[in-house]
N, C-alpha and C positions, 0 to 999 in steps of 0.2 A: 381407073380409079376404084378402090377397094372400098366396100362398104362398111364405115366402122361401124355399123349395127352388128356384122358377122364377126368381129374380132374380139377374143377375147378381152373382159373390161382389165382396163388399165394397160392392155399390152400397145406397143407403138404400133401407130397407122402403117400400114402395109402387110401385118403378119397374118401370114394365111391362116383360114379357118383350121382348127382343130391341131394347130402348133402347140406344143407344151409352153404352159406358162411359165415364163422366167422369175428370178426372185423381184419382189418389188421392193423397193426403197420408201419406207417411210419418212414421210415429211414432217420435220420439228419445226412446229411454229417459230417464226423469228424472237416473241418475246420469251420463251423460254431459255433460247439460245443466249439471249443478253442477259437473264437472270441468271445462267451456269457462269458465265464470265466474271459477274460482278460477285458471287459466291469465290470463286477461285481468286478474283483480285483482292477482294478483303482478307482471306486466308492468309495471302502474302504478305499484307499490310500487317496482321497482327504479329505473324513470324520476325518480320524487320523491328517492330515495337519491343517486343519481347527481348530480342538478341542484344538490342541498343539499351533496354534498361538493366538486364543482368550484366552485359560487359563481358560475356563469358561464363560467367558463374551461375550456380543453382540457386535460383531465385528462392526456393523452398527451403534450403539449407544453407544458404551464405551467413557464416557467423559475423561478418561483418556489419550486417543490419543491425541497427539499435534497437532491441527490445524494449518493451515499457519496463520490465524489470530492472534492466541495466542502466534506463534514465533514472528510474528511483533511486538507483544505489549511488548512482553519479551524482545527484542533487545532494542528496545524504552526504556523501562525503565533503562536497563544496560547503553545505551548512556546519559541519562539523569545525573546517577550517576558519571559516567565517566568525563563527563561536569564539575559538581560540583567540583568533584576531583581536575580537570585541574585548575578550577578557584582558587581554596586554593593555590593551589602549585604555582601557578603565584605570586599571592597578597605576599606570602613569599618570592619568588626571587624578585618581586619588594621593597620589605621592604629591602631584604640584599644588593642590588644594590643601593638603595639610602643613603644606611650610607655613604658611602664614594666613590665614583666613580671619584672623580677628574674634575668634568664637573664645568664650570663656572653658575653664575644665569642666563645668558643670554642663553646657551645650555639648560639647565633645562626648561627654560621657552618656547624655541622653541619645547622640548621634549613634553611638555604637552600639547601644542597647536597642535602637530601631533598625539597624542594619542586621541584629543577629534575629530579632522577629521577622525580619523582611526576608531572610534566608540568603542574602548576598555576602554573608560572612563564613568562613569556615567552621564546621559545628565538630565538634570531639566528645567520645563520652561511651558510655556500655550502650552495646546495640543488639539488635536480631536482624537477621534475613531471611525473609520468606520468597521461595522460588517456586513457581508454577510453571508446568509444562505440559505440552500437549502427551496424548495419550501415545503409546507405541503406532506405528504404521498397521500393524497386526494384531491390534487389540480387539479381543472378544468379550462379550458379556461373561462377569463370574457367575457363579451358580446362584439362582434366585431371581438374575435381572434380566429383562429384556434384551434383546439384541440392539446396539446402539446405531442410533442413526449418526450420518458425517457431523452434525452440531453438537454432539454430545461428546467428541473426541479431542475437541481444540479448546483453547482457552479464549474466553470473550471479554470484553470489555467491563461488563459486570464483575468478572471475578477480580481484575486486577481493581476495579473500584470498590469493591468490597474491602479487599486487603488494604489500601490506603486508607479509607475511611475508617475502618476498625483501629488501625494503629494511631490517625490523629486522636480516635475516642479513647484509647488508652494513655493518653498524655504524650505522645512522641513531641519531641522539640523539634526534629527536624527529619526528613523524609527524602531518601534518593531512591530515583526508580530507573535502573540500568545504571548509566555514569551522569545521570542529572538530576541537580537538586530540585525539589519541587518548591514553588511559591504560591501565594493566595491565588494567583490568576492560573496556575497550570492546568491544563485539560489533559487527561488521560484517556485517549480515544483508541480505538482499534478500527482498521478497516482489513476486511477480510480476517486472515490469520497474523496480521502484524500491527506492531504497537505504532501510531505516530504521536511523538511527544516532542512539543515545542521546536517544531521543523526536522525532527530526525526521525529515522524508520528503524524500528528494531524487530527482530524474530526471536519466538521462545529460544530457549527458556529465559521468563523474565523475572528478574532479581529485585527486590523491594526491600531497601535498608531502611530502618527507622533507629534512630537515638534517643534513648530516654531509659524508665525503669523497666528491666528487661520482663518482671515480673507481672507487671500492670500491662504491658504490649501481649503478653502471651495470654494473659486472662481474656483481654479486650479480641483477639484473634479466636478464643475457643467460645466467648458468649455471643459472637455474631451471626444471627440467623442467616444470613446472605452464604458466610463461609460454612456454616454446618450442611447449607443445603449442597455447597461445592463438595463437601468431604463424602456426600453419597456417591457422586460421580468420580470420587476419587476409589471407592471399594469398588464400584459397580464396574469401572471401565479403563482402571489405571492411568487417570489424569496426574500430573507430576505434584505433589506437595511435599516441602521439604521446610523446616525452620531451623536456621541455625544460629547460635547466641555468640557474640562476641564483648570479651570484657572491656576491649576498647575499638572505637572504630571511628574516622575521621570522616565526615560528610563534605565535599567541597561546595563553596559558596554559587549561588547562582550567577551567572555571567552574560545571562540575554536581556533582550529589551526588557523595560519595564513600563512601557509607554502603552496605554491601554487604546483598542481600537475597538470601535462601536458604530453602529449601522444610525443613521440619519434618516428621518423623513423626506423624501423627496418634495421638493419644492417648498419646504419649510424656511429655509434660509431667505431672507429680504422680503418675505409676506407682510403685509400690513393689514390691519382689519379695518 
């Protein structure tokens, strides 16, 4: 029987003293082996899931995936179709109602006047159009002005509102923004660099047309402090500003809903004192 104390450490029993030590096998603890196997299994699961999701396409560049911008434009087209459909139905209802509504001529005249004031009837007359546009993509500051920030180069909600308010102040009988007639409940709102008006989405350039006395309308635009401030950015960075006069222009009647939607306090309905 050999003396294990004389054998090289880690050598098999019976190895003569002084024999060269063979390669040692490093023992891997069992938990580490299990962890390695789990990692490979998880990687395989990820590959399978990715393949099933992509269905053989490139997930990053697959054009069939609906982008948010595509969804917005799709909804915009649907809203436009619904608006045209609502306009047709309204014309049919008005035609049926006008056959025999039992009203007097004076009442009919008063109704027509109210429809014009409400903006639901076409309006024709002398007009002018204001066009606002973002600065060119490569816009730089003109001499004497600081270099622009990104917000200095795009049209903002306040710019559109300034033009609309000035035109009303100048006695506009009716206003159209892009292809929609404004009424008393219309809200001109911008999200990012897009205009949202009565459920429709628009991109610049923005065109605002007003029917009225062109001289008074032009003066109201020139006298507006907000527009005077906008003109500074036109000179400094090249924001778009153009005014065109028309001898005769027809604005369409508003065809959307006239129902008012407003918030109500929660729990107020049916409460008793």
